[in-house]
C-alpha positions in Angstrom: 113.5 101.8 85.6 110.3 100.8 87.2 108.7 97.5 86.0 106.5 98.1 83.0 102.8 97.9 83.7 100.2 96.2 81.6 97.6 98.4 79.9 93.9 97.8 80.4 91.7 97.2 77.4 89.1 99.8 76.3 86.0 99.6 78.4 82.6 101.3 78.1 84.0 104.4 79.8 86.8 105.0 77.4 86.1 107.8 74.8 86.8 107.5 71.2 87.8 110.4 69.0 84.6 111.8 67.5 85.9 111.9 64.0 84.7 109.4 61.4 87.5 108.0 59.3 87.3 106.7 55.8 88.4 103.1 55.3 92.1 103.1 54.5 94.4 100.4 53.2 97.0 99.3 55.8 100.4 100.9 55.2 102.0 97.5 55.3 100.9 93.9 55.5 102.6 91.2 57.5 103.6 88.2 55.6 103.1 84.9 57.3 105.0 81.9 56.1 103.6 78.5 57.2 106.2 75.8 57.5 105.1 72.3 58.1 106.1 68.7 57.9 104.5 66.0 55.7 104.1 62.9 57.8 103.6 59.7 55.8 102.0 56.5 57.1 104.7 54.3 55.5 108.2 53.0 56.2 109.3 56.6 56.1 108.5 57.8 59.7 108.8 61.4 58.9 110.6 63.9 56.7 111.8 67.2 58.3 112.1 70.2 56.0 114.4 72.9 57.4 115.3 76.3 56.1 118.2 78.4 57.1 117.5 82.2 56.9 120.5 84.5 57.0 119.9 88.0 58.3 122.3 90.9 57.3 122.4 92.3 60.9 124.9 91.9 63.6 124.7 89.3 66.4 123.5 92.0 68.8 120.1 92.4 67.0 119.8 89.1 65.1 117.6 87.5 67.8 115.1 90.4 68.1 111.5 89.5 67.4 109.7 91.5 64.7 106.3 90.0 65.4 103.6 92.4 66.6 100.8 90.4 68.1 97.2 91.8 68.0 94.2 91.9 70.3 91.3 89.6 69.4 87.8 90.5 68.3 88.6 94.1 67.2 89.5 95.1 70.7 91.6 98.2 71.4 93.9 99.4 74.1 93.1 102.3 76.4 93.4 105.7 74.9 94.5 107.6 78.0 91.1 109.3 78.6 90.6 111.4 81.7 88.9 110.2 84.8 86.1 112.5 85.8 87.0 116.2 85.8 90.7 115.7 86.3 93.0 116.8 83.5 96.1 115.1 84.9 97.6 112.1 83.1 97.1 108.9 85.1 100.3 107.7 86.7 99.7 104.2 85.4 100.6 105.4 81.9 103.9 107.0 82.8 105.9 103.9 81.9 104.2 103.5 78.5 107.4 104.5 76.8 110.4 103.3 74.7 108.1 102.0 72.0 110.6 102.8 69.2 111.8 99.7 67.2 115.3 98.5 67.7 117.9 98.4 65.0 117.4 95.3 62.9 113.7 95.2 63.3 111.4 95.5 60.3 109.9 98.8 61.2 113.2 100.5 62.1 114.3 103.5 60.0 117.6 105.3 60.0 116.1 108.4 61.7 115.1 106.3 64.7 118.8 105.7 65.5 118.9 104.1 69.0 115.8 106.0 70.3 114.6 102.6 71.7 117.1 103.2 74.4 118.6 106.7 74.2 117.0 110.1 73.5 118.0 113.7 74.0 118.5 117.3 72.7 120.8 120.3 72.7 119.9 123.1 75.1 121.5 126.5 74.5 122.3 128.9 77.4 123.6 132.3 76.3 125.7 134.6 78.5 124.7 138.3 78.8 125.2 140.0 75.4 124.8 136.7 73.5 128.5 136.5 72.5 129.0 133.2 74.4 126.8 130.1 74.8 127.0 126.9 76.8 125.6 123.9 75.0 124.1 121.3 77.3 123.2 117.9 75.9 120.2 116.6 77.9 119.5 112.9 77.6 117.2 110.2 78.8 117.9 106.5 78.7 115.8 103.4 79.3 118.7 101.7 81.3 121.8 103.0 82.9 124.4 103.9 80.2 127.9 105.3 80.3 127.8 108.1 77.7 130.5 110.0 75.8 129.7 113.3 74.2 131.2 114.4 70.9 131.3 118.1 69.9 132.6 118.4 66.4 133.9 114.8 66.8 136.0 115.7 69.9 135.1 113.3 72.7 134.5 114.3 76.3 132.7 112.9 79.4 130.9 116.1 80.3 127.6 116.8 78.6 128.4 120.6 78.4 130.7 122.8 76.4 130.9 126.6 76.0 131.5 128.4 72.7 132.1 132.1 71.9 131.6 134.3 68.9 134.9 133.2 67.4 133.2 129.9 66.6 131.7 130.4 63.1 130.5 126.9 62.1 127.4 124.9 62.6 128.1 122.7 65.6 127.8 118.9 65.2 126.9 116.8 68.3 126.9 113.1 68.9 126.3 111.0 72.0 127.6 107.4 72.1 127.1 104.9 74.9 129.8 102.5 76.0 127.5 99.7 74.8 127.3 101.2 71.3 124.0 103.0 71.3 124.3 106.3 69.3 122.3 109.5 69.1 123.3 112.1 66.4 121.6 115.5 66.8 120.8 118.0 64.1 123.3 120.9 63.7 123.4 123.5 66.4 123.3 127.2 65.4 124.5 130.3 67.3 122.9 133.7 67.0 126.2 135.5 66.4 126.6 133.7 63.1 123.3 135.0 61.7 123.4 137.6 58.9 122.7 141.2 60.1 119.5 142.9 59.0 120.3 145.3 56.2 119.4 148.8 57.3 116.5 150.4 55.6 115.0 153.9 56.0 111.5 152.6 56.5 112.4 150.0 59.2 110.1 151.5 61.8 111.0 151.3 65.5 113.7 148.6 64.8 111.3 145.8 64.0 108.5 146.8 66.4 106.2 148.2 63.7 105.6 147.2 60.1 103.9 144.8 57.8 104.6 141.1 57.6 103.7 138.9 54.6 102.1 135.5 55.3 103.6 133.0 52.9 101.2 130.0 52.9 103.5 127.0 52.9 106.1 128.4 50.5 109.2 126.2 50.2 112.3 127.8 51.8 114.1 128.1 48.4 111.1 130.0 47.0 111.0 132.3 50.0 114.7 133.1 49.5 114.0 134.1 45.9 111.0 136.2 46.8 112.7 138.2 49.5 114.3 140.8 47.1 110.8 141.7 45.9 109.4 141.8 49.4 112.3 144.0 50.6 111.8 146.4 47.6 108.0 146.6 48.5 108.9 147.8 51.9 107.7 144.9 54.1 109.3 144.4 57.5 109.3 140.6 57.1 107.8 137.3 56.1 106.0 134.7 58.3 106.4 131.1 57.2 104.4 128.0 58.1 105.6 125.8 61.0 109.1 124.4 60.2 108.9 121.7 62.9 109.1 118.1 61.8 105.5 117.3 61.0 103.3 114.3 60.1 103.1 113.1 56.6 101.2 110.2 55.0 101.4 108.0 51.9 97.6 107.7 52.0 94.9 110.4 51.4 93.2 112.0 54.4 89.7 113.3 53.7 90.5 112.9 50.0 93.6 115.0 50.2 97.3 114.0 50.2 99.0 115.6 53.2 96.6 118.5 53.7 97.9 121.8 55.0 96.8 121.2 58.6 99.3 118.3 58.9 101.9 121.1 59.2 100.3 122.1 62.5 100.7 118.6 63.9 104.4 118.5 65.0 106.2 115.3 65.9 109.4 116.9 67.2 111.1 120.3 67.5 113.6 119.5 64.8 113.6 122.1 62.1 113.0 119.6 59.3 109.6 120.6 57.9 107.9 120.1 54.6 109.2 123.4 53.4 112.8 122.4 53.6 115.6 121.0 55.7 117.4 122.9 58.5 120.2 123.7 56.1 117.7 125.2 53.6 116.0 127.2 56.3 119.3 128.6 57.5 120.2 129.7 54.0 116.8 131.3 53.4 116.9 133.3 56.6 120.3 134.6 56.0 119.4 135.5 52.4 116.3 137.5 53.5 118.0 139.2 56.4 120.8 140.4 54.2 118.1 142.1 52.0 116.5 143.7 55.1 113.7 141.2 55.5 113.1 139.6 58.8 111.7 136.0 59.0 109.1 134.9 61.6 108.3 131.4 62.6 105.0 129.8 63.4 105.6 128.1 66.8 103.3 125.1 67.5 103.8 124.5 71.2 100.3 123.9 72.6 100.2 120.3 71.3 101.8 117.6 69.2 100.2 115.4 66.5 96.6 114.2 66.5 95.5 111.1 68.4 95.7 108.2 65.9 98.1 110.0 63.6 101.5 108.3 64.2 103.7 105.4 63.3 101.4 102.7 64.6 98.6 100.8 62.8 95.1 101.7 64.0 91.6 100.5 64.0 88.3 101.9 65.3 86.4 99.3 67.3 83.3 101.5 67.3 83.1 102.1 63.6 82.9 98.6 62.0 86.5 97.9 62.8 87.8 100.4 60.3 91.5 100.2 60.0 94.1 102.7 58.8 97.9 102.5 58.4 100.7 104.4 59.9 102.0 107.9 59.1 105.5 109.1 58.5 107.1 112.5 58.9 108.4 115.4 56.9 112.0 114.1 57.5 111.1 110.9 55.7 113.7 108.1 56.2 115.5 110.4 58.7 112.2 111.1 60.5 111.7 110.8 64.2 109.5 108.1 65.8 106.2 109.2 67.4 103.2 107.5 68.9 99.7 108.2 70.3 97.5 105.9 72.3 94.1 105.9 70.5 92.8 103.1 68.3 95.8 100.8 69.0 95.6 97.0 69.0 99.1 95.7 68.5 101.6 94.5 71.1 105.2 95.7 71.0 107.6 92.7 71.1 110.2 94.9 72.8 108.1 95.9 75.8 105.4 93.2 75.9 102.9 96.0 76.2 100.3 97.5 73.9 101.3 100.2 71.4 99.0 102.7 73.2 101.9 105.0 73.8 102.0 108.8 74.0 105.7 109.4 73.1 107.7 111.8 70.9 111.3 110.6 71.3 112.6 113.3 69.0 111.7 116.0 71.5 111.7 114.0 73.9 108.2 113.9 75.4 106.5 111.1 77.3 103.0 110.6 78.7 103.8 112.5 81.9 104.3 115.7 79.7 100.6 115.7 78.5 97.1 116.2 79.8 94.9 113.2 79.7 92.7 112.9 76.7 89.4 114.8 76.9 87.4 116.8 74.5 87.7 120.5 74.1 83.9 121.1 74.3 83.6 124.5 76.0 85.0 127.9 75.0 84.1 129.7 78.2 85.7 127.2 80.7 89.3 128.1 81.3 90.2 124.5 82.5 88.8 123.0 79.3 90.4 125.7 77.1 93.8 124.9 78.7 93.7 121.1 78.9 91.2 119.9 76.3 92.6 118.1 73.2 91.8 120.6 70.5 90.5 118.5 67.5 92.1 115.4 69.1 95.6 117.0 69.2 97.8 115.7 72.0 97.7 118.5 74.5 100.9 119.4 76.4 100.7 120.1 80.1 102.5 123.4 80.1 102.2 123.6 83.9 105.0 121.1 84.1 108.5 122.5 84.6 110.1 120.2 82.0 107.5 121.1 79.3 108.0 124.8 79.9 111.7 124.5 79.7 111.6 122.3 76.6 109.3 124.8 74.8 111.6 127.7 75.8 114.7 125.8 74.5 112.9 125.3 71.2 112.1 129.0 71.0 115.7 129.8 71.7 116.8 127.5 68.9 114.5 129.5 66.6 116.2 132.8 67.5 119.6 131.1 67.2 119.1 130.1 63.6 117.9 133.7 62.7 114.2 134.1 63.3 113.2 137.5 64.5 110.2 136.2 66.4 107.2 134.0 66.2 103.5 133.7 66.0 102.4 131.3 68.8 99.8 129.0 67.4 96.7 128.1 69.6 98.0 130.4 72.4 94.5 130.7 73.7 94.8 127.1 74.8 97.9 127.8 77.0 97.3 129.4 80.4 98.7 133.0 80.6 100.7 131.9 83.7 102.3 129.1 81.7 103.0 131.4 78.7 104.6 134.0 80.9 106.8 131.3 82.5 107.9 130.1 79.1 108.8 133.5 77.9 110.6 134.2 81.1 112.8 131.1 80.4 113.4 132.3 76.8 114.7 135.6 78.1 116.8 133.9 80.7 118.3 131.5 78.1 119.1 134.4 75.8 121.4 135.9 78.5 118.8 137.9 80.3 117.5 140.1 77.5 115.5 139.9 74.3 116.8 141.0 71.0 115.9 144.6 70.1 113.8 143.6 67.2 112.2 140.6 68.7 108.4 140.3 68.7 105.9 137.5 69.3 102.2 137.6 68.6 99.8 135.2 70.2 96.8 133.6 68.5 94.0 134.5 70.9 90.8 134.6 68.9 87.6 135.8 70.6 84.0 134.9 69.8 82.0 135.7 72.8 84.6 134.9 75.4 86.0 138.5 75.7 85.3 138.8 79.4 87.4 135.7 80.1 90.2 136.3 77.6 90.8 140.0 77.1 89.3 141.8 80.1 90.7 142.5 83.5 93.7 140.8 85.0 92.3 137.4 85.9 94.0 134.0 85.7 93.0 133.5 82.0 93.3 137.1 80.8 95.7 137.7 77.9 95.7 141.4 78.5 96.1 142.5 82.2 96.6 139.0 83.4 99.4 138.1 81.0 101.0 141.5 81.6 101.1 140.8 85.3 102.6 137.3 84.9 105.2 138.5 82.4 106.4 141.1 84.9 106.5 138.4 87.6 108.9 136.6 85.2 111.4 139.5 85.1 110.0 141.2 82.0 110.5 145.0 81.8 107.8 147.3 80.4 109.8 147.3 77.1 109.9 143.5 77.1 106.1 143.3 77.7 105.5 145.5 74.6 107.3 142.8 72.5 104.6 140.2 73.4 101.6 141.1 71.2 98.1 139.7 70.7 96.5 138.9 67.4 93.7 141.3 67.8 90.6 139.8 66.4 87.8 141.8 68.0 87.0 144.0 65.0 84.2 144.5 63.8 82.1 142.0 65.9 83.6 143.2 69.2 85.5 146.4 68.3 86.4 147.4 71.9 86.1 144.1 73.7 89.2 144.7 75.9 87.7 147.8 77.4 91.0 149.5 76.8 93.0 147.1 78.9 95.7 146.3 76.3 98.3 148.9 75.1 97.6 149.6 71.5 101.3 148.9 70.7 100.6 145.2 71.6 97.7 144.8 69.1 98.8 142.9 66.0 96.3 143.2 63.2 96.5 139.9 61.3 94.6 140.3 58.0 94.8 136.7 56.9 96.1 133.3 57.8 95.6 129.6 57.1 92.5 129.3 59.3 90.7 132.2 57.7 90.5 130.6 54.3 88.6 127.5 55.5 84.9 127.1 54.8 82.8 128.0 57.8 85.5 130.1 59.4 83.8 132.4 61.9 86.8 133.8 63.8 86.7 137.0 61.7 83.1 137.8 61.0 83.1 141.0 58.9 79.3 141.4 58.9 78.4 143.6 55.9 81.8 145.3 55.8 83.7 142.8 53.7 84.5 139.1 53.4 87.5 137.1 54.5 86.9 133.9 52.6 88.0 134.4 49.0 85.8 131.5 47.8 82.3 132.8 46.8 83.3 136.4 47.4 83.7 139.1 44.7 87.0 141.0 44.5 85.4 144.3 45.6 83.9 142.9 48.7 87.1 141.1 49.6 89.1 144.3 49.2 86.7 146.0 51.6 87.8 143.4 54.2 91.4 144.3 53.6 90.7 148.0 53.8 88.6 147.7 57.0 91.3 145.7 58.8 94.0 148.1 57.8 91.9 150.7 59.6 92.0 148.6 62.7 92.2 149.1 65.7 88.7 150.5 65.4 88.6 154.2 64.5 92.1 154.4 63.1 92.5 157.2 60.6 96.2 156.9 59.6 99.2 154.6 59.8 101.4 156.9 61.9 100.5 155.2 65.2 102.4 152.7 67.2 100.6 149.5 66.3 101.9 146.7 64.1 100.2 145.2 61.1 100.8 141.5 60.1 
């Protein structure tokens, strides 16, 4: 490891997130005990009062300091802002890692394990036909460690092991260092163990056409109970909110406890979301598939959590020194650690550096995997769309090979547990070249072919940027451009048809693609979480209906539903090749 560099303090050039925060009570308070001696001017020269404190930790960690020093005068550390027009992370921040508390320290939680030293994940590589799969355990360590890998408690020195369809369990994986550090991964699922989709007469084009119900944050157990009704109603599937491990808080945010948009701020790719555990998710998916209902994920892969939403304490030097406490995650005590650089003022006793760290050990991601912090302040500039931090969310640099592969491995895990596809959140903010490369890796990791019923639809909203986003075959075109790049990544014509676009051009821009996208790739999404927000303008219905339920009468709202079911523009029946979501 290179020697850890000191971090500069914020100067006048550093940007602060342009969101005012309400004053919050710190999540925890440090207790300071003052010990002293009473010195008497008498025969007694001095009395020494000593205290023996016994810690219930082993000798390896008993000497670890728990004290986080703080910067003076409400100063803060650098927040990794960009220099000039560059979007690349400054190399000086690359070593701002390994911020996780060690075992025995006050802030350590069971879910942190030994991520202060050892992190990693399970990568799945299927053979052709997806009846065999090699599991690779990919790790990073802060120092050189001799590792042993346990697959179902059987030890081996190799980090890889191959399984075939005769294996019918959920695989357990553990990594143990010779010096004792341990990493236990969530269970590993294989696609051949997923329940088959019950055949139904109205299952059009094997999952390439149909209606999908958006279930707004329903718990997994409730979805499982509802799938019988959904199947009987003839729906092709259900789409659930993101199931990635997400931020949670014990304090209100904008007068709400854990608002819905926290679910779109992932802290890892572990399937331990607010809606349920990985085990509950697996049970729900198999229940629904056995009834003939497919399940679709909401894949948040453009970004991670928001700057200042993490496990550190924070304060805003530019807003009266407002402070707010740390967050937790949807996995609670078994949650992963995660850190962002903005508004930090404490010094980590383990590293001697500030807590301005951009690190998600549960993935794992470090600062080199992100763009530097800059505002997303232009909707017509491709570079800003791709690299800007949308609403302060830590933006992944999807041009990096490791980031592409890690996202693809996450998407393969989604298929392995039984999802039939996924909506890609904020796809407009990922370059088509990068998306195509990621999907190419997904296909490769699935043995060189996509499942017959696989679909993905990309969130690409237009509001005056049609020439850039959905016309021609330019670098940032999600029609002709993305098609070209997918084919460059070994996609066949049939594969390309499975990558669809959330078509949002109607009625403001009814034909804004100038016919450049195959109608079979236009997904008509009637509603989602964004549409029911005050001030939402991504679906302006003019005088033909209203999306927002609030302040809208039932008849007008139904007009919106009818109009969108007639989309693409001019549609007169539902016998065509398009898909409705």
